[in-house]
N, C-alpha and C positions, 0 to 999 in steps of 0.2 A: 384331542387325545383319542387314541385308538381304543377299540373295544376292550373292556376290562377283562383281565385274565380271571378264570374261575375254575373250580373243580367241575362245574357244569359243562366245561368244554369236553370232558370225557363223554358226555352224552351226545354231543353234536359233532365230534370228530372221531371218525372210525379209525381202526387200525390201518385200513387200506389207505385212507386219506393221509395219515401220518407218513406213510412210506412213499406216497405219491408226491408229497411236499418235500420230504427230506430223504430222497432216495440215496443221497450220498452218505447217509449216516447209518449207524448200527445201534441197536439197543444193547447197552452194556450190561444191563441187568433186567431180565424179563420179569419184573415185579409190578404190582399195582402202583407203587411209588414212582418207579422209573417211567411207566407208561403215562402217569399223570404229568410228569415234567415234560415229556415229549408232547403231550397234548397242549400244554401251555406254551411251549416253544413254537408251536405252529403259528402263533400270532406274530412271530418275528418276520415281518415282510421283507427284511433286508438280508436274511440269512443266506438265501441262495446266491445272491450277488456277491456277498462277502466271501463265501467259500469258493465261488467260481473265479474270483479275482486273483487268486494265488494258487500255486501248485501245492503248497503245504504251509503249515503253521508250526513254529518251534515250541510254542507255549499255549497258554489259554487265550481265548478270544472273548472279549466283552463287547456286546452290542447294546447300545442305549438308544431307545426310541422316545421321542417327544415331539409335540407340535413345534414346527419351526419358529413360529412367532414367540412361543414360550421360551425358547432358547436364544433366539437371535433378534427378536423384535426391537425396534429402535428405542422405544420408551420403556418397556418392561422385560426385555429379554434377559434371562439369567446370565448368559455369557457375554452379552453386549452392553447391558445397562445396569444390571443389579449385581455384578460380580464382587463388589465390595460390601454387599449386605451380609449380615450374619443372622444366625438364628433362623426361625421359620420364615422371616422376611426374605431370606436368601435361599429359599428351597422351592423346588418345583417338582411336580409329579412326572414320573417317567415310567417306562417299562424297561427292565434290565434282563439281559440274557447272557449267560456265561456258558461257553462251550469248551470241551477239550479239543485236542488237535484233530481228532477224527470226526468232529462235528457232533459228538454226543452232548446234549444239553445237560448242564449241571444245576443251573439256576435259571428260572423263568418266572418272573412275577412283576407286579406293580411295586413301585418304590418311590422314594424321594431322592433328589439330587441337590447337593450343595457344592459350592466351590470350597476347596480345602486350602489352608495356608493363611498367611498374613499379608506381608508386602508382595509375596509371589502371586497374589491374585491378579496383579497387573500383567502378568506374563501372558503372551499369546497362547502358549500351550499350558493349560491350567491343570491343576490337580483337583480331584473330586472326592467327596464322601457320598457313598450310596447308602441309603437308609431304608430299612424295612419298617413299616408302620401298619397297624391294623386298619387305619382309615384309608390307606391306599389299597390294601389287599386283605380282606377279612379272613380269607382261607389260609393266607400265608403271611402272618404278622412278623415272622422272623425269617432269616436265611438259615437253611438247614444243610447246606453242603459245605464240608470242610475244605476250603481253598488252600490250606497250608499243610495238609497231609499229617494229621495226628496231633492237633493242639489239645492240651489238657489243662485243667485248672492247676494253679500254683499254691493252693492252700494245704497241700499234703495229701489230699484225696486223689489227685491226678485223674479226675473224672474227664472223660472226653467232652470237649465243648461242641455239642451237637447243634446248638442254636445260637445265633448272634444277631445283633441289631443293625450293624453297619460295617462297612469296610472302606478302605481308602484306595483310590486309584492315583498313585503318585507318578507324576509325569517325569520324563527324562528330557532335559534340555541343557544347552551349552552353558548358560549362565549359572546353572545350579549343579545338578548331577551330570557333569559333562561326559563322563565315561559310560553312564548308564548302569554302573555297578558300584558307585560310591556307597550308596545306602546299603545295598545287599552285602557288600564286603564288610562294611562297618558293623552291621547287626550280627553277622556271622562271627566275626572276631569277638564281639562283645559277649555272645553266648559262650564261646570257648573260654572267655575270661571270667565266666561265672555270673554274668548278668542274666538272670533267669527269665526276665520279662522282655529281653531284647526281641524286637518284632521279627517274625518270619516274613519272608518276601517271596512273591511268585510272579515271574515275568508274564506279561500279557500284551496282546495287540488290542487297542481300543478303537471302536467305531461309534460314531454318533450319526444316527439316521443314515447308516450305510457308508458314511465317509470316514476314511482312515484318519485317526488323530495322532498316531505315533506309537512308539514303544513306551510302555508303562510297567509298573509293578504293583501288585495288590498287597496290601498290608491290613492287619486288624486296626480298627480305630482306637484312639486313646481318649475315650469319653467315660462319663460315669457309668453308662450302660456297659461299655466294654470292660471296665474295671470289675463291675459286678460279675460279669461272665468269667473273666480270667481268674479272679480270686474267690469265686464261689460265694459271693456276698448276696444274701437273700433280698435285701432292700437297697435299691440304688439310691434312695433318699438318704441313706446313712453315709453316702460318699460325698466328699467335698473336693473339687478339682479347680485349680486356677492357673492361668497363664500369667506369670508375674508381670511381663512387659507387654501385655495385650494392648493397653491404652496407647503406649508409645508407638506401637506398630500399626494399629488400626484406628486410633482415635477414640475408642470406647473400651471400657472394662466391664465385661459381662457378669463378673462375680466380685463386685467390690467388697462385700462383707467377708467373703472367704479370704480375699487378698489382705484385708485389714487384720484378720486373725493370724495369717501367716507372718505378716510384717511385725506384729506384736511379739511373736516368738523370736523373730530375727533380732529385734531390738534387745530383747531379754538376753539372748545368747551372746550378742556382740559386746554386751556390757557385764557379762557374768565372770565371776572368779572361777576359772576352770580347774583350779586346784582344790576347790572346796567340795568334799564328798556329797554334801547336801545339794549343792548346785548340780553336780553330775547326775544325781538321782532325778532332779527335775528335768534336766535335758533329756535323759534317756526315757522319761515318761512321755515326752512330746516328739521325739525324733528317733527314727530308726538309724542310729549312728552308723552301723556297719554298712547298710545300704547306701547311705549318704557318701561315705568314704569310697565305696565301690564306684559310685556314680562319678565322682570327681576323678578318680584314678583312671577309669576307662576313657573318659573324654580327653584327658591329657595324653594318654597313649595313642589314641586315635588321631591326635593332632587336630582336634575340632576347632576350626577357625570362626565358627558362628554360634557361640554358645553362651558364655557367662553373662554377657550384657544384652542378650537377645532371646535365645530360646531356652527359657527357664519355666518349667511347669511342675507343679507339686500337687500332691493329693494326700488325703487321709480318710479313714473310715471311722465312724463312731465305735467306741469300745464296746464290743459285744462278747468279749472273752474268747474270741476265736482267732486263728492265724490271720494276720493282716487286718483284723478288725480290732484295733487296739488304740485308736486315737492318735497314732504317730504319723508325722509328716514323712512322705517318701517322694522321691524324684523320678521323673520320666526321662528315659533316654530316647530322644527323638530328633528328627531333622539332621541327618548326617550328610547332607549335600556337600558340605565344605570341610570334610576331614582330609587328612593327609597334607597338613599345612607345611609351608616352608620352615626351615630351621629357626629363623629369627622369630617367627610367630609362635612356634612350639615353646621356645624359651620364654617369650613374653607372656604367653598363656600360663605357664607354670608360675612365673613370678606374680602375675595378677591373681591367680587362683589361690596361692598360698600366702600372699602378703597383703592384699588389698581388700578392705571391707566395702568397697564401692559396689554398686549394683546389687545390694542385699546379699553379698557373698558371705557365707557362714563358715567356709573352710578355715580361714585364719583363726577364728575363735576356737574351733575344735582343736586345732593343732597346738594351742596353748596347753592342752592336756597331754602330758608325756605318753600316756598309754595310747591315746588316739593317734598321736603323731607316729608312734611305732607301728600301729596297725595300718595306718595309711601307707607308709613306706613298704611294709611287708606285703600289702595288697599289690602295690605296683610291681614289686619283684616277682610275686607269684603270677600275676597276669602276664608279665613278660615271658615267663617260662612256659605258661600254658597256651598263650595265644599269639604272642608277638615275636616269635622267632622267625627268621627268614623262611624256614621250611613250612611252618604253619601258614604264614602269610601267603606263600606261593601256592599252597594247596587250596586255600580259600579263593584266591584270584582265579585259579584254573577252573574251579567249580562254577563260580559265579559268571565268568566269561563264557563258559560253555552254555550256560542257561540263557544268556542275553545276546550273544554275538549275532546270531542269525536274524533276530528281530531288529537289532540295531542296524544291521546291513540293509534290511528291507526299508527301514525308516529313512536311512540316508539317501535312498534313491526315490523316495516317495514325494508326492506333492506336499505332504505335511512337514517336510524337512525345514521349511522356513520357520515353522513354529519352534523347532529345536534351536535354530540359530539366533532368532530375534528374541530379546527379553520381553519387550512390551510393544504395544501399538504405537508408542511414542518413539520407538527406536528409529534411527536413521535407516533409509532404504538399504537393502543388502547390495553389496558390490561383489564382484568376482572374488576378490581377496578374502571376503568373509566366509566363503564356503570351505568346509573341511571334508576330508575323505576318511575312509575307514583306516587308512594308513596313519593319518593324523590322529585319529582316535587311539590307535595302538600306542602312539608316542605319549598321549595323555595317560593311558593306563600304566605304561612303564614308569612315567614320572610319579604318578600316584603311588605305585607300589614301592618305589625307591624311598619316597618320603616316609611311608609307614615303617619300612625296614630300619631307617635311620633314626626314627623318633626315640626308641628306648635308650639309646646311648646318650642322646641329648637330655632326656629326663634324668637319667642316672647321674650325669654330670651336675645337673642342678641340685640333686639331693646331696651329692658329695661335697658341693661347695657350701652347703648349709642353707637352711630356709626357716 
């Protein structure tokens, strides 16, 4: 591991040294805080080569440094041998640097690195979670630069989120987010549809020990720490989070007691008389019904093909008498790699979501209540008007493609492109027919766009035929 970053670097690195090492940069803000970030960024030994390798960068640049054996060692390398490990067992210490397009350092500190995802951990091009901890950097136990331009708390106070514990580097690859804008389009449309906690995304070029890894985008994490930050919850210990199908996907369930509590509620709901006012009172004491109906509606309109029986994560906070701290279960909107499904899958998803209790699905039970059923259909119609018109969809596609296009173009001609094309190390060797061009990508984008535009009519037809 290279020398630890510290505020003491201010004492050993002069202003002259900073500019001799980083002559291609400018100080965006001549403040002690800005100078300290520059001082810490001077330890990024790969920065000069990274910035010299390209004429320009369209988005942020993330540079990760760690001992090569720590990352790629045959027995214990995080990326080569321990990529299926979870928790602290699957974490290693790194140095992380984030720069804007001009080379101005925004983040520069010691941190932890984990592989992010479940079955996608097998992918050659992996997603990561970058974690700030006091044990890695006593002077910088949190990240303090807002990578998403103005995030605020959702508890009604709208306080700027000035410190956070981790962020996600979500990879772009053919078998998942094939266009590079599936997730960013999905989250943007969800926000327009009223999903207030839909993740912001920021495109980035990612490098590990100076080697280009491909086009990525940065997202806030979805952990108990991240929830505490987003909802202004004082004690993260008051929060319970569980991935319902974690064991099916990874072989282990990290929160079995929380899962048991959630499934107890599911069993109660699926067997309840939803016309009994006393039962409704119990349901509404344990579930944010409106948020739940929003969650189902937006997933259906997005044509999410990897959702009900796979990506299901719920959370609740102890009842502290404050907004979102009321003991009610709520749902995460996450993993939008496979939205924009084909017509038959859209219809199948609607039928499964509204009629089948399999996979701990609670929507059919809620729809037995006439008021909830009306609210659900009203939400769909309102979301269609607010977010899923062709005009809105086209504007979102234009914006997200403007942000990602140039980085995708660089990725497509880079040595890292095989990581985009191949799903895992066990994939067959690439042949000439496996390679795609930016023109092929444009066809994928048009196909994706057309599926999203056509989905509302399919959903409406399902509603009109009764459910």
